[in-house]
N, C-alpha and C positions, 0 to 999 in steps of 0.2 A: 581584779576580783572576778571570781567565777560566778556567773549568773545562771541559776537553774530556773527554767520556765516549763510550764506544762506543755508536753509535746502535742503539736497540732499538725504535724507533717504526715501526710498520707503516702502510701506506697504508689508505685507506678507500674503499669503493665509492661513497660520496656526496661524496667530496672533489673539489676542483678538479683534474682530471686533464688532463695534456698528452700530446701524442703521444710515443711511445717512440722518439724520434729521438736520445735521449741528450743529453748536455751537453758543451760545450767552452768553457771560460773561460780565455782567455789573459791573463796578468798580467805586467806589468813594474813592479817596485818598485825604483827607483834608490836605492841606499844599502844594499842587502843583497846578499849573494852567497854561493855555495857552501854553502847551508844547506838547511833543509827548512821548508816552510810548510804550514799546515793549513787546510782548508775545514771550517767547522762551521756548524751552524744552531741557532737558538733552538728550544726546545720547552718551553712553560711557563716555569718559573723556572730551567731548566738549559740547557746547550749540549751538543750532541752532535756528535761527530766524523763527518764525511761523507766526506772525501777527504784525501789527502796528496800533495804534489808536491815534487820536487827543484828547487832554485833554482840557475840556472847562474851563471857569473862576471859576467854583465851584469844580474843581478836578474830574469831571465825564468823563468817556470814556467807550467805548464798543468794545470788541473783538468779531467779528462775521464772520461766514463763512458758506457756503452751505454744506460742507462735515464734518462729525464728525472727531475729532482729535484722534489720537492713544493715549491710556492711558499711564499715566506716571506722573512725577513731572514736573511742569511748573514754569516759572519764570516771574514775572512782573519787568521790568527794565526801568530806565530812560535814557535820552540821553547821560549822562556821564558814561554809563556802570555801574551805581550804581543799585544794586539789591534791590528792595523794598520788594518783597514778594515771597515765594515759596508756591505752593499749588498743589492739585491733580486734574487732569482731568481724568475722568473714565467714568462710565455709564451715569450719568446725566451731560449734558453739557449745560444746561440752568439754570444759577444761578447767584447770586449777591455776591459781596465782598465789604465791606466798612471798612475803617480804617482811622486813623490819622497818618500822617508821623511820628509824635513825639512819638507815642506809638505802633509802628508796632510790636515790640517784645512781647508785652503783651496784646494787645487788637485789635483783628481782628474779624469782624462779617461775617459769611457766611449765606446766605439765600437760601434755597432749595438745599443744598449740605451737607447732613449728613456725607459723608465721609471726607469732609474738617473740619467739626466741630470736628470729632473724631481725625483727624490728628493734628489739632491745639491744642486740649486738651492734647494730648500726649506730644507734644512739650513743652507745658507749664509745665506739671508735670515733665518731664525730666529735664528742666531747673531748677526747684525748688529743685529737689533732688541733682542735680550736684552742685548747690550753697551751699547747706547744707554740702555736702561731702567736698567741698573745704574749707569751714569754719572749719570743724572738723580737716582737715589735717593741717591747720594753727595753730589751738589750740594745736595739737599734738607736734608741734615744741617747744611750751612753757613748755612741760612736758617731755623732752627727758631724764631727769635724774630720772624720776619717772615711773618705769616700770608698776606699777599698773594703773596709769592714762593713760599711752600709751595703755595698753591692753583694758581699758574701752572705749577709743576713737575708737580703731580699731573695737571693738564690735559694737559701734554705727554706724560706717561707713558700716560695714557688714549688719546691719539691714536696713539702708537706701537703699543700693543696692538691698537687698532682696525685699524691698517694691516696688522698680522700676520694678524688674523682675516680681513680682506678678501682678502689674498693667498692664504690657506688656502682660503677659500670659492671663489675664482676657479679654483684648481687642481681642486677637487672638481667644480665645475660644468662645466669644460671637458674633464675627463678621467675621466668617470664610470665607464668600464670598466677604468681603470688601477688596479692594486693600491695604488699610492701614494695615490690618492683614497680607497680603502677605509680605509687606515690613518689618513689625515688626518681623515677623518670620525669615526673611532673615538676620536680624541684630543679631539674637541670635547665640552665639558661641556654638559649639557642647559640650555637657556635657560628660566629660571623666568618665567612670564608671569602677568599679572593678579593680582598678590599683593594680597589684601584689606588694607585699612587698619583698624586697631583703633580703639577709642574714644579711646585715649590719643594717637592720631596716628601711631603706629608701624606698620611692616609686620607682618603676621602671620607670625612666624618659624616657627610650627608648620606652617602651610600651605606656606611656602617649602621647609621640609625634606621634608615628605611629597611635594610635587610633584617635588622633586629625586630623591628615592628611587624614586618610581614611574616616572620617566623616565630613570633612570640608564643603562639599556642601549639607549636609543632609537637612538643613532648607531652602535652596535656591531653588526656583522653576525655574529650567532652561527651563521649557516649556512655561514660561510666558514672552513674549517679552516686556511687560510693564516695567520689571526690567531693560531693556536696557536704558529706559528713566528716570532713577533715578541716583543719585550719587553713589548708592550702588554697582552696578554690576562691573563697571570698577575697583573700589578700591579693591573689594574682589578678582577679577581676577588678578590684579597687585600684590597684596600681596601674593597670592598663588604661583605665578611663580617667585617671588623674595625672599620670606622669608620662605615658607613652603617646596617647592620642592628643593631637593639637587641641588646645582648649578654646574651641570656637563651636557654636551650635551646629554649623554645617558639617564640620569635620566629625564631631561626635555622633551626629545622626547617621552618617555614612558608616562609621565604625560600629555603631550599635547594631545596625541592620546586618552588617557583614558577620559580626560575632554571633548574633542570635541565629543566623542561618547555619552556623557551625554546630549549634546545639540541638538541631531538630531531630537528630537520631535518638535522643532520649527525652521523653516528655517531662520528666522531673527536672532535668537540667535546663530545658527550655523554659519551663514554668518559673524556676527561680531566677533565671537571667532576665526574663521580661519583667517580672515583678520588681526585681532589684533596680534595674535601670529606670523603670517608671517612677518608683518611689524616690530614688536618688535625685532625679531632676525635678520632681514635683516639689520637693522640700529644699532644693538648692537655694543658697543665698546669693549665688553669683548672677549678676544682672544678665538677662537674655537667655538663661538656660531653661526658662519655662517653655521656650519654643521646642526643646527636646521632649519635654513632658507631653506637649500637645501632639507631637509626632508619634510618640509611643502609644497614646490613646487612639489616635486615628488609624494607626497601622495594625495594632494588635488587639485592642479591646473592642472597638466598634465593628471590626470585621470578623468577630467571633473566634479569634485565635486564642484568646485567654480563656481556655476551657474551664479553668478553676473558678472564674469570677461569675457570680450569679447576676441576674438581670438588674437588681437594685444597685449593685456595685458598679456595673457598667454604666448605668444611667447617671449615677453620681459623678463618676470620672468624666463622662462625656459632657455633663453640665459644667464641670470645672474647666475642662479644655475649651469649651465654647465661650466661657466667660473671659478666658485669657486670650483667645484668638485675635480679637480686634485690637488688643493693646500690646501685641508683641513688638519688639524692637523692629523698626522699619515700616510698620503699619501707620497709616494716617490716623491720627487721634480722633476718636469719636467726637462728633459735634456736641457742644454744650451751649444752650441758649438760656441764660439765667438773668435775673434782675439785678441791677446795680442799686446803689444807695438812693438814686433818684426815682427808682421804680421803673426804669426803662430796661428792656431786654437787650442783652449784649451777646453777640455770637463769637464764640472762640475762633471759629474758622475765618472770621472777617477781621481779626486783629492783625495789623501789619507789623511784623518784627522779624529780625534775623533769627533770633532765638526767643522762645516763649517758655517760661517756667509756669507750670500749672500746679498750684499748691492747694491741697484739700486739708482743712484744719477745723478745729473747734476752739472756741474762745476760752473754754474752761479746761482745756487739755494742757497739762504742764509741759509735755514734750513739744506740743505745737508752739507754745510760747517761746521755748528755747530756740526752735528752728526759725521762728519769725524774727527773733532778736538777732540771730546770726545773719539772716538774709538782709536785714536792715543795716547791720554793721558793715557788711561786705559790699559797699556801694561800687567797688571796683568792677563788679560783674557787668556794670553798665557799659564798660568799654567794648563789650562784644555785641552791643545792640540788643540787649535782653530786655524784655518786658515780663511782668509778673501778673498772672491771672490767678487771683487769690479767691478760692471757693470756700466760703464758710458754710458749715453744715448745721449751724444753730437754727432752731425753729423760730426763735424770737428775733424779729427784725430790729427791735429797739436795742436789745442787748448787743446785737451784731454791730449796729452803727456806733454805739457807745465804745465798743472795743476798737473800732477803726480809728475813731477820734482820739481816744486815750493813747493809742500806740502810734499815731501819726503814720498810718499805712497809706503811703502815696503810690498805690498800685491800682490795677484794675480790680476793684472789689465787687464780687458778686455773691449772691446767696443761693445755695443749692435747693432750697425748699420751694422756690418759685421757678418752674422750668417749663419750656415748650418741648424739650427733648425728653428722652427716656430718663429714668432715675439714674443718678450718677453712680450709685452703688453697683448697678448692673453694668453700666457702660465702662467703668474704670476698675471694676472688681475691688471696690473699696470696702474693706472690713475693719479698718482701723485708721486713725489719723495720728500724726501728720503723714501725708503721702505726697510725693513730689514727682512730677513728670517733666521732662525737658523735650521740647519740640523744635524742629528746624523751621526754616522759612515757609516750607510747604506743609507744615503742621504734621510732619512725620515724627514718630516717637524715636528719639535718638538715645534717650536714657530714662530710667524710671527707678523709683524707690531709692533715690539717692538721699543722702543726708546733705544739709546745707553746706557743711564743711567740705563735702566732696564735689560740690558744684563748680567751684573755681578751677581746681586742677583738671577736672574733666573737660570743662569748656576750653581751657588753655590748650590741652592736647588735641581735642576734637577740632577746634578752630584752626590750629596750626596745620593739621593734616589735611582737612577738607578745604581750608583756604588756599593751600598750595595746589590742591587738585583743581580747584576752580580757576586758579590763575593759569594753570597749564592748559585747561580747556579753552580759556579766552585767547591764549597765545596761539 
Protein backbone atom coordinates (compact mmCIF):
# COMPACT_ATOMS: atom_id res chain seq x y z
CA UNK A 1 0.00 0.00 0.00
CA UNK A 2 1.22 3.49 -0.79
CA UNK A 3 1.48 5.63 2.33
CA UNK A 4 1.29 9.37 1.84
CA UNK A 5 2.77 11.48 4.63
CA UNK A 6 3.05 15.22 5.10
CA UNK A 7 6.45 16.19 3.74
CA UNK A 8 8.96 17.17 6.41
CA UNK A 9 12.20 16.86 4.47
CA UNK A 10 14.17 20.03 4.00
CA UNK A 11 16.58 20.86 1.23
CA UNK A 12 20.34 20.90 1.50
CA UNK A 13 23.05 23.34 0.56
CA UNK A 14 25.02 20.57 -1.15
CA UNK A 15 22.01 19.13 -2.97
CA UNK A 16 21.40 19.15 -6.70
CA UNK A 17 19.58 22.48 -6.90
CA UNK A 18 17.59 23.81 -9.84
CA UNK A 19 16.47 27.34 -10.63
CA UNK A 20 13.48 28.61 -8.69
CA UNK A 21 11.23 28.78 -11.75
CA UNK A 22 8.74 26.51 -10.05
CA UNK A 23 7.13 23.41 -11.53
CA UNK A 24 4.14 22.80 -13.77
CA UNK A 25 3.18 19.23 -14.58
CA UNK A 26 0.09 18.84 -16.76
CA UNK A 27 -1.51 15.41 -16.58
CA UNK A 28 -4.34 13.71 -18.41
CA UNK A 29 -5.37 10.28 -17.19
CA UNK A 30 -8.23 8.98 -19.27
CA UNK A 31 -10.47 6.79 -17.14
CA UNK A 32 -10.75 8.96 -14.04
CA UNK A 33 -12.77 12.12 -13.53
CA UNK A 34 -14.12 14.55 -10.92
CA UNK A 35 -11.77 13.36 -8.19
CA UNK A 36 -8.48 14.31 -6.54
CA UNK A 37 -4.96 13.12 -7.35
CA UNK A 38 -1.80 13.43 -5.29
CA UNK A 39 1.81 14.07 -6.16
CA UNK A 40 4.20 12.30 -3.78
CA UNK A 41 7.90 11.58 -3.66
CA UNK A 42 10.00 8.79 -2.26
CA UNK A 43 12.33 9.56 0.61
CA UNK A 44 14.13 6.58 2.09
CA UNK A 45 11.55 3.86 2.68
CA UNK A 46 8.61 6.27 2.87
CA UNK A 47 6.58 8.45 0.53
CA UNK A 48 5.76 12.08 1.27
CA UNK A 49 2.89 14.16 -0.01
CA UNK A 50 4.10 17.01 -2.23
CA UNK A 51 1.01 18.42 -3.97
CA UNK A 52 -2.71 17.88 -4.57
CA UNK A 53 -4.74 18.56 -7.72
CA UNK A 54 -8.42 18.40 -8.69
CA UNK A 55 -9.24 16.20 -11.67
CA UNK A 56 -11.82 17.54 -14.13
CA UNK A 57 -14.48 15.63 -16.09
CA UNK A 58 -11.96 14.73 -18.81
CA UNK A 59 -9.28 13.40 -16.45
CA UNK A 60 -7.14 16.53 -16.66
CA UNK A 61 -5.26 18.09 -13.74
CA UNK A 62 -2.15 20.16 -13.04
CA UNK A 63 0.46 20.04 -10.29
CA UNK A 64 1.94 23.50 -9.99
CA UNK A 65 4.17 25.42 -7.58
CA UNK A 66 6.37 28.51 -7.37
CA UNK A 67 9.51 26.68 -6.23
CA UNK A 68 11.29 23.88 -8.08
CA UNK A 69 10.98 20.40 -6.62
CA UNK A 70 14.07 18.43 -5.57
CA UNK A 71 15.02 15.78 -8.11
CA UNK A 72 13.94 12.18 -7.68
CA UNK A 73 11.24 9.64 -8.49
CA UNK A 74 7.71 10.92 -7.94
CA UNK A 75 4.34 9.22 -7.80
CA UNK A 76 0.86 10.13 -9.00
CA UNK A 77 -1.69 8.47 -6.74
CA UNK A 78 -5.46 8.44 -6.34
CA UNK A 79 -7.63 8.92 -3.27
CA UNK A 80 -7.65 5.22 -2.39
CA UNK A 81 -3.84 5.23 -2.11
CA UNK A 82 -3.64 3.48 -5.49
CA UNK A 83 -0.45 4.32 -7.33
CA UNK A 84 -1.10 5.28 -10.95
CA UNK A 85 2.31 6.22 -12.22
CA UNK A 86 5.98 6.73 -11.30
CA UNK A 87 8.07 9.28 -13.15
CA UNK A 88 11.13 11.48 -12.77
CA UNK A 89 11.30 15.11 -11.76
CA UNK A 90 14.71 16.59 -12.43
CA UNK A 91 16.02 19.54 -14.45
CA UNK A 92 12.98 20.21 -16.63
CA UNK A 93 9.90 20.70 -14.46
CA UNK A 94 7.49 22.04 -17.06
CA UNK A 95 6.12 19.08 -19.02
CA UNK A 96 3.03 17.01 -19.79
CA UNK A 97 1.96 13.42 -19.12
CA UNK A 98 -0.90 11.65 -20.85
CA UNK A 99 -2.09 8.06 -20.49
CA UNK A 100 -5.11 5.82 -20.22
CA UNK A 101 -5.74 4.12 -16.87
CA UNK A 102 -6.33 0.80 -18.65
CA UNK A 103 -2.90 0.81 -20.37
CA UNK A 104 -0.66 2.56 -17.84
CA UNK A 105 1.92 -0.22 -17.80
CA UNK A 106 2.47 -0.11 -21.55
CA UNK A 107 1.47 3.29 -22.90
CA UNK A 108 2.40 6.61 -21.32
CA UNK A 109 3.30 9.71 -23.28
CA UNK A 110 5.62 12.45 -22.02
CA UNK A 111 5.89 15.83 -23.76
CA UNK A 112 8.96 18.06 -23.14
CA UNK A 113 10.51 15.52 -20.74
CA UNK A 114 13.23 13.49 -22.52
CA UNK A 115 14.44 11.98 -19.24
CA UNK A 116 10.99 10.44 -18.66
CA UNK A 117 10.83 9.12 -22.23
CA UNK A 118 14.17 7.42 -21.57
CA UNK A 119 13.00 6.18 -18.17
CA UNK A 120 9.75 4.74 -19.53
CA UNK A 121 11.51 3.12 -22.51
CA UNK A 122 13.88 1.33 -20.15
CA UNK A 123 10.98 0.14 -17.98
CA UNK A 124 9.24 -1.26 -21.06
CA UNK A 125 12.37 -3.02 -22.32
CA UNK A 126 13.07 -4.41 -18.85
CA UNK A 127 9.50 -5.76 -18.59
CA UNK A 128 9.82 -7.37 -22.03
CA UNK A 129 13.08 -9.14 -21.14
CA UNK A 130 11.78 -10.26 -17.75
CA UNK A 131 8.67 -11.79 -19.34
CA UNK A 132 10.81 -13.68 -21.83
CA UNK A 133 13.10 -14.92 -19.03
CA UNK A 134 10.11 -16.14 -17.00
CA UNK A 135 8.76 -17.89 -20.07
CA UNK A 136 12.09 -19.65 -20.59
CA UNK A 137 12.19 -20.72 -16.93
CA UNK A 138 8.71 -22.25 -17.23
CA UNK A 139 9.79 -24.07 -20.39
CA UNK A 140 12.83 -25.36 -18.54
CA UNK A 141 10.56 -27.18 -16.10
CA UNK A 142 9.23 -29.26 -19.00
CA UNK A 143 12.71 -30.50 -19.92
CA UNK A 144 14.11 -31.33 -16.49
CA UNK A 145 15.10 -34.83 -17.66
CA UNK A 146 16.83 -33.56 -20.82
CA UNK A 147 20.08 -31.91 -19.82
CA UNK A 148 20.86 -30.71 -23.35
CA UNK A 149 17.54 -28.84 -23.52
CA UNK A 150 18.06 -27.41 -20.03
CA UNK A 151 21.53 -26.16 -21.01
CA UNK A 152 20.13 -24.60 -24.20
CA UNK A 153 17.41 -22.78 -22.23
CA UNK A 154 19.96 -21.56 -19.68
CA UNK A 155 22.05 -20.21 -22.54
CA UNK A 156 19.03 -18.35 -23.95
CA UNK A 157 18.29 -16.88 -20.50
CA UNK A 158 21.90 -15.77 -20.25
CA UNK A 159 21.69 -14.05 -23.64
CA UNK A 160 18.47 -12.27 -22.64
CA UNK A 161 20.09 -10.96 -19.45
CA UNK A 162 23.14 -9.90 -21.45
CA UNK A 163 20.86 -7.99 -23.84
CA UNK A 164 19.31 -6.14 -20.91
CA UNK A 165 22.75 -5.35 -19.46
CA UNK A 166 23.92 -4.05 -22.84
CA UNK A 167 20.81 -1.88 -23.20
CA UNK A 168 21.36 -0.52 -19.71
CA UNK A 169 25.06 0.16 -20.40
CA UNK A 170 24.18 1.94 -23.65
CA UNK A 171 21.80 4.32 -21.85
CA UNK A 172 24.42 5.04 -19.19
CA UNK A 173 27.15 5.69 -21.76
CA UNK A 174 25.05 7.92 -24.02
CA UNK A 175 23.25 9.87 -21.28
CA UNK A 176 25.85 10.29 -18.56
CA UNK A 177 24.39 13.59 -17.29
CA UNK A 178 20.82 12.28 -17.16
CA UNK A 179 19.40 11.20 -13.79
CA UNK A 180 18.08 8.03 -15.45
CA UNK A 181 21.70 7.03 -16.07
CA UNK A 182 22.59 7.74 -12.44
CA UNK A 183 19.79 5.41 -11.30
CA UNK A 184 20.57 2.68 -13.82
CA UNK A 185 24.22 2.70 -12.84
CA UNK A 186 23.21 2.43 -9.17
CA UNK A 187 21.18 -0.67 -10.03
CA UNK A 188 24.22 -2.49 -11.43
CA UNK A 189 25.85 -5.06 -9.17
CA UNK A 190 29.65 -4.92 -8.82
CA UNK A 191 31.36 -7.31 -11.21
CA UNK A 192 33.71 -9.62 -9.33
CA UNK A 193 36.93 -10.03 -11.30
CA UNK A 194 40.00 -12.28 -11.15
CA UNK A 195 38.59 -14.75 -8.62
CA UNK A 196 41.42 -17.09 -7.48
CA UNK A 197 41.02 -20.83 -7.99
CA UNK A 198 41.62 -23.01 -4.95
CA UNK A 199 43.56 -26.29 -4.89
CA UNK A 200 40.29 -28.23 -5.17
CA UNK A 201 39.55 -26.52 -8.49
CA UNK A 202 36.76 -24.31 -7.14
CA UNK A 203 36.57 -20.54 -7.03
CA UNK A 204 37.59 -18.86 -3.79
CA UNK A 205 34.15 -17.97 -2.40
CA UNK A 206 35.66 -15.94 0.45
CA UNK A 207 37.54 -13.74 -2.02
CA UNK A 208 34.37 -13.37 -4.12
CA UNK A 209 32.33 -12.25 -1.12
CA UNK A 210 34.97 -9.86 0.21
CA UNK A 211 35.43 -8.30 -3.23
CA UNK A 212 31.66 -7.91 -3.61
CA UNK A 213 31.36 -6.32 -0.17
CA UNK A 214 34.25 -3.88 -0.69
CA UNK A 215 32.85 -2.79 -4.08
CA UNK A 216 29.17 -2.83 -3.06
CA UNK A 217 28.79 0.98 -3.34
CA UNK A 218 31.04 1.50 -6.38
CA UNK A 219 28.21 2.26 -8.82
CA UNK A 220 26.13 4.24 -6.34
CA UNK A 221 26.64 8.01 -6.29
CA UNK A 222 26.43 8.82 -2.59
CA UNK A 223 27.07 12.49 -3.34
CA UNK A 224 23.73 12.72 -5.16
CA UNK A 225 20.81 13.33 -2.80
CA UNK A 226 18.36 12.68 -5.62
CA UNK A 227 18.99 8.99 -4.90
CA UNK A 228 17.32 9.45 -1.50
CA UNK A 229 14.12 10.22 -3.39
CA UNK A 230 14.07 6.88 -5.21
CA UNK A 231 13.20 3.37 -3.96
CA UNK A 232 16.83 2.37 -4.62
CA UNK A 233 18.79 4.00 -1.80
CA UNK A 234 16.96 2.61 1.23
CA UNK A 235 16.67 -0.91 -0.23
CA UNK A 236 20.38 -1.05 -0.97
CA UNK A 237 21.26 0.37 2.45
CA UNK A 238 18.95 -2.08 4.23
CA UNK A 239 20.39 -5.02 2.31
CA UNK A 240 23.96 -3.98 3.05
CA UNK A 241 23.50 -3.88 6.81
CA UNK A 242 21.27 -6.96 6.91
CA UNK A 243 22.78 -9.38 4.39
CA UNK A 244 26.29 -8.19 3.48
CA UNK A 245 27.83 -6.99 6.75
CA UNK A 246 28.54 -9.74 9.29
CA UNK A 247 25.83 -9.56 11.96
CA UNK A 248 27.91 -8.76 15.00
CA UNK A 249 27.98 -5.36 16.74
CA UNK A 250 31.73 -4.89 16.23
CA UNK A 251 31.51 -5.60 12.49
CA UNK A 252 28.42 -3.43 12.03
CA UNK A 253 29.99 -0.50 13.90
CA UNK A 254 33.07 -0.57 11.64
CA UNK A 255 30.88 -0.86 8.52
CA UNK A 256 28.58 1.96 9.70
CA UNK A 257 31.46 4.38 10.23
CA UNK A 258 33.03 3.46 6.88
CA UNK A 259 29.75 3.92 5.05
CA UNK A 260 28.88 7.21 6.75
CA UNK A 261 32.29 8.58 5.81
CA UNK A 262 31.40 7.87 2.16
CA UNK A 263 28.30 10.08 2.50
CA UNK A 264 30.02 13.20 3.84
CA UNK A 265 30.12 14.88 0.41
CA UNK A 266 26.36 15.45 0.63
CA UNK A 267 24.80 16.73 3.86
CA UNK A 268 21.35 15.33 3.06
CA UNK A 269 22.67 11.82 2.35
CA UNK A 270 24.85 12.03 5.47
CA UNK A 271 21.86 13.14 7.53
CA UNK A 272 19.62 10.33 6.34
CA UNK A 273 22.32 7.67 6.77
CA UNK A 274 23.16 8.67 10.34
CA UNK A 275 19.48 8.97 11.27
CA UNK A 276 18.55 5.65 9.66
CA UNK A 277 21.36 3.62 11.25
CA UNK A 278 20.76 5.19 14.67
CA UNK A 279 17.04 4.49 14.57
CA UNK A 280 17.51 1.00 13.11
CA UNK A 281 19.68 -0.16 16.00
CA UNK A 282 17.86 1.77 18.71
CA UNK A 283 14.72 -0.19 17.84
CA UNK A 284 16.42 -3.49 16.96
CA UNK A 285 15.06 -6.63 18.63
CA UNK A 286 18.38 -8.43 18.15
CA UNK A 287 20.21 -8.94 21.42
CA UNK A 288 23.39 -6.89 21.72
CA UNK A 289 22.61 -4.48 18.89
CA UNK A 290 21.92 -1.69 21.38
CA UNK A 291 25.73 -1.37 21.52
CA UNK A 292 25.55 -0.03 17.95
CA UNK A 293 22.97 2.56 18.99
CA UNK A 294 25.23 3.73 21.83
CA UNK A 295 28.12 4.04 19.38
CA UNK A 296 26.02 6.09 16.95
CA UNK A 297 24.96 8.50 19.70
CA UNK A 298 28.50 8.85 21.05
CA UNK A 299 30.06 9.33 17.60
CA UNK A 300 27.56 11.53 15.78
CA UNK A 301 25.09 13.11 18.21
CA UNK A 302 27.08 14.04 21.30
CA UNK A 303 29.94 15.38 19.13
CA UNK A 304 27.69 17.81 17.26
CA UNK A 305 27.74 16.03 13.87
CA UNK A 306 23.97 15.58 13.83
CA UNK A 307 23.34 19.18 12.71
CA UNK A 308 19.61 18.53 12.22
CA UNK A 309 18.98 17.44 15.85
CA UNK A 310 18.09 20.13 18.38
CA UNK A 311 19.53 20.18 21.88
CA UNK A 312 16.51 18.48 23.49
CA UNK A 313 16.72 15.59 21.01
CA UNK A 314 20.44 15.15 21.65
CA UNK A 315 19.84 15.21 25.41
CA UNK A 316 17.13 12.57 25.17
CA UNK A 317 19.26 10.29 22.98
CA UNK A 318 22.30 10.75 25.19
CA UNK A 319 20.21 9.89 28.25
CA UNK A 320 18.99 6.71 26.58
CA UNK A 321 22.52 5.75 25.51
CA UNK A 322 23.83 6.36 29.02
CA UNK A 323 21.08 4.16 30.46
CA UNK A 324 22.05 1.32 28.10
CA UNK A 325 25.82 1.70 28.49
CA UNK A 326 26.22 -0.17 31.84
CA UNK A 327 24.07 -3.12 30.67
CA UNK A 328 25.61 -3.79 27.27
CA UNK A 329 26.64 -7.38 26.55
CA UNK A 330 30.05 -7.98 28.11
CA UNK A 331 29.69 -5.32 30.83
CA UNK A 332 29.67 -6.26 34.50
CA UNK A 333 26.08 -6.14 35.70
CA UNK A 334 25.31 -3.23 38.04
CA UNK A 335 25.27 -4.17 41.68
CA UNK A 336 21.90 -4.74 43.34
CA UNK A 337 21.66 -4.96 47.13
CA UNK A 338 18.04 -5.75 47.98
CA UNK A 339 16.13 -7.27 50.90
CA UNK A 340 15.13 -10.92 50.99
CA UNK A 341 12.05 -12.41 52.65
CA UNK A 342 13.82 -12.35 56.05
CA UNK A 343 14.51 -8.63 55.74
CA UNK A 344 18.25 -9.10 55.15
CA UNK A 345 20.11 -7.35 52.37
CA UNK A 346 21.47 -9.60 49.62
CA UNK A 347 24.20 -8.54 47.20
CA UNK A 348 23.93 -9.72 43.62
CA UNK A 349 27.71 -9.45 43.18
CA UNK A 350 28.35 -11.77 46.14
CA UNK A 351 26.28 -14.69 44.87
CA UNK A 352 28.53 -17.56 43.84
CA UNK A 353 27.24 -19.25 40.67
CA UNK A 354 28.61 -20.35 37.31
CA UNK A 355 25.62 -18.61 35.74
CA UNK A 356 23.13 -16.28 37.35
CA UNK A 357 19.69 -15.49 35.95
CA UNK A 358 18.38 -12.09 37.06
CA UNK A 359 14.61 -11.89 36.67
CA UNK A 360 12.57 -8.71 37.18
CA UNK A 361 8.86 -9.45 37.63
CA UNK A 362 5.54 -8.31 39.10
CA UNK A 363 3.22 -10.75 40.82
CA UNK A 364 0.13 -9.37 39.02
CA UNK A 365 1.73 -9.50 35.56
CA UNK A 366 0.31 -12.27 33.37
CA UNK A 367 3.43 -12.48 31.19
CA UNK A 368 5.57 -12.67 34.32
CA UNK A 369 3.56 -15.60 35.66
CA UNK A 370 4.03 -17.44 32.37
CA UNK A 371 7.80 -16.86 32.42
CA UNK A 372 8.01 -17.96 36.06
CA UNK A 373 6.05 -21.15 35.30
CA UNK A 374 8.39 -22.01 32.43
CA UNK A 375 11.46 -21.32 34.53
CA UNK A 376 10.13 -23.63 37.26
CA UNK A 377 9.27 -26.39 34.79
CA UNK A 378 12.69 -26.32 33.15
CA UNK A 379 14.65 -27.57 36.10
CA UNK A 380 17.22 -28.98 33.69
CA UNK A 381 18.87 -25.58 33.56
CA UNK A 382 20.37 -26.46 36.92
CA UNK A 383 22.81 -28.77 35.11
CA UNK A 384 24.75 -25.66 34.11
CA UNK A 385 25.24 -24.48 37.67
CA UNK A 386 22.61 -21.75 37.38
CA UNK A 387 21.07 -19.80 40.21
CA UNK A 388 18.13 -17.43 39.89
CA UNK A 389 18.03 -13.97 41.45
CA UNK A 390 14.32 -13.10 41.34
CA UNK A 391 13.65 -9.38 41.77
CA UNK A 392 10.01 -8.56 42.53
CA UNK A 393 8.94 -4.98 41.91
CA UNK A 394 5.77 -5.15 44.06
CA UNK A 395 5.58 -2.47 46.74
CA UNK A 396 3.59 -4.71 49.12
CA UNK A 397 5.96 -7.07 50.93
CA UNK A 398 3.02 -9.13 52.24
CA UNK A 399 1.71 -9.65 48.72
CA UNK A 400 5.22 -10.53 47.49
CA UNK A 401 5.83 -13.15 50.20
CA UNK A 402 2.41 -14.69 49.61
CA UNK A 403 3.21 -15.00 45.89
CA UNK A 404 6.52 -16.75 46.66
CA UNK A 405 4.83 -19.24 48.99
CA UNK A 406 1.92 -19.90 46.64
CA UNK A 407 4.20 -20.54 43.66
CA UNK A 408 6.92 -22.34 45.65
CA UNK A 409 9.71 -20.16 44.31
CA UNK A 410 12.83 -21.84 45.65
CA UNK A 411 15.12 -19.11 44.35
CA UNK A 412 17.02 -16.15 45.75
CA UNK A 413 13.97 -13.93 46.22
CA UNK A 414 14.49 -10.20 46.77
CA UNK A 415 12.30 -7.14 46.62
CA UNK A 416 13.29 -4.09 44.58
CA UNK A 417 11.52 -1.56 46.78
CA UNK A 418 14.10 -1.87 49.60
CA UNK A 419 17.53 -1.11 48.21
CA UNK A 420 20.96 0.18 49.20
CA UNK A 421 21.94 0.71 45.56
CA UNK A 422 20.39 3.03 42.96
CA UNK A 423 16.89 2.42 41.65
CA UNK A 424 16.69 -0.78 39.58
CA UNK A 425 14.77 1.06 36.82
CA UNK A 426 17.80 3.23 36.14
CA UNK A 427 20.44 0.57 36.70
CA UNK A 428 18.89 -2.00 34.35
CA UNK A 429 16.76 0.25 32.10
CA UNK A 430 13.60 -1.55 33.21
CA UNK A 431 10.50 -0.09 31.60
CA UNK A 432 8.43 -3.27 31.61
CA UNK A 433 8.33 -6.75 33.12
CA UNK A 434 9.24 -9.54 32.87
CA UNK A 435 12.87 -8.81 32.08
CA UNK A 436 15.58 -11.45 32.19
CA UNK A 437 19.37 -11.05 32.26
CA UNK A 438 21.93 -13.87 32.21
CA UNK A 439 25.30 -13.33 33.91
CA UNK A 440 28.47 -15.40 33.93
CA UNK A 441 30.59 -16.32 36.95
CA UNK A 442 32.21 -12.86 36.98
CA UNK A 443 28.75 -11.22 36.80
CA UNK A 444 29.31 -10.05 33.25
CA UNK A 445 26.17 -9.83 31.14
CA UNK A 446 26.21 -12.57 28.49
CA UNK A 447 22.55 -12.34 27.45
CA UNK A 448 19.56 -10.14 28.17
CA UNK A 449 15.90 -9.72 27.39
CA UNK A 450 15.64 -13.43 26.72
CA UNK A 451 12.42 -15.38 27.06
CA UNK A 452 12.48 -18.36 29.43
CA UNK A 453 12.10 -20.72 26.47
CA UNK A 454 15.27 -19.26 24.94
CA UNK A 455 17.35 -19.73 28.07
CA UNK A 456 18.09 -23.45 27.71
CA UNK A 457 19.22 -23.42 24.05
CA UNK A 458 21.29 -20.28 24.68
CA UNK A 459 22.98 -21.82 27.72
CA UNK A 460 23.63 -25.10 25.91
CA UNK A 461 25.34 -23.29 23.04
CA UNK A 462 27.19 -20.77 25.23
CA UNK A 463 28.40 -23.39 27.72
CA UNK A 464 29.56 -25.68 24.93
CA UNK A 465 31.62 -22.94 23.27
CA UNK A 466 33.00 -21.26 26.38
CA UNK A 467 33.46 -24.53 28.24
CA UNK A 468 35.66 -25.75 25.40
CA UNK A 469 37.60 -22.47 25.43
CA UNK A 470 38.13 -22.78 29.19
CA UNK A 471 39.33 -26.33 28.73
CA UNK A 472 41.82 -25.23 26.11
CA UNK A 473 43.16 -22.51 28.41
CA UNK A 474 43.60 -25.01 31.23
CA UNK A 475 45.52 -27.38 28.96
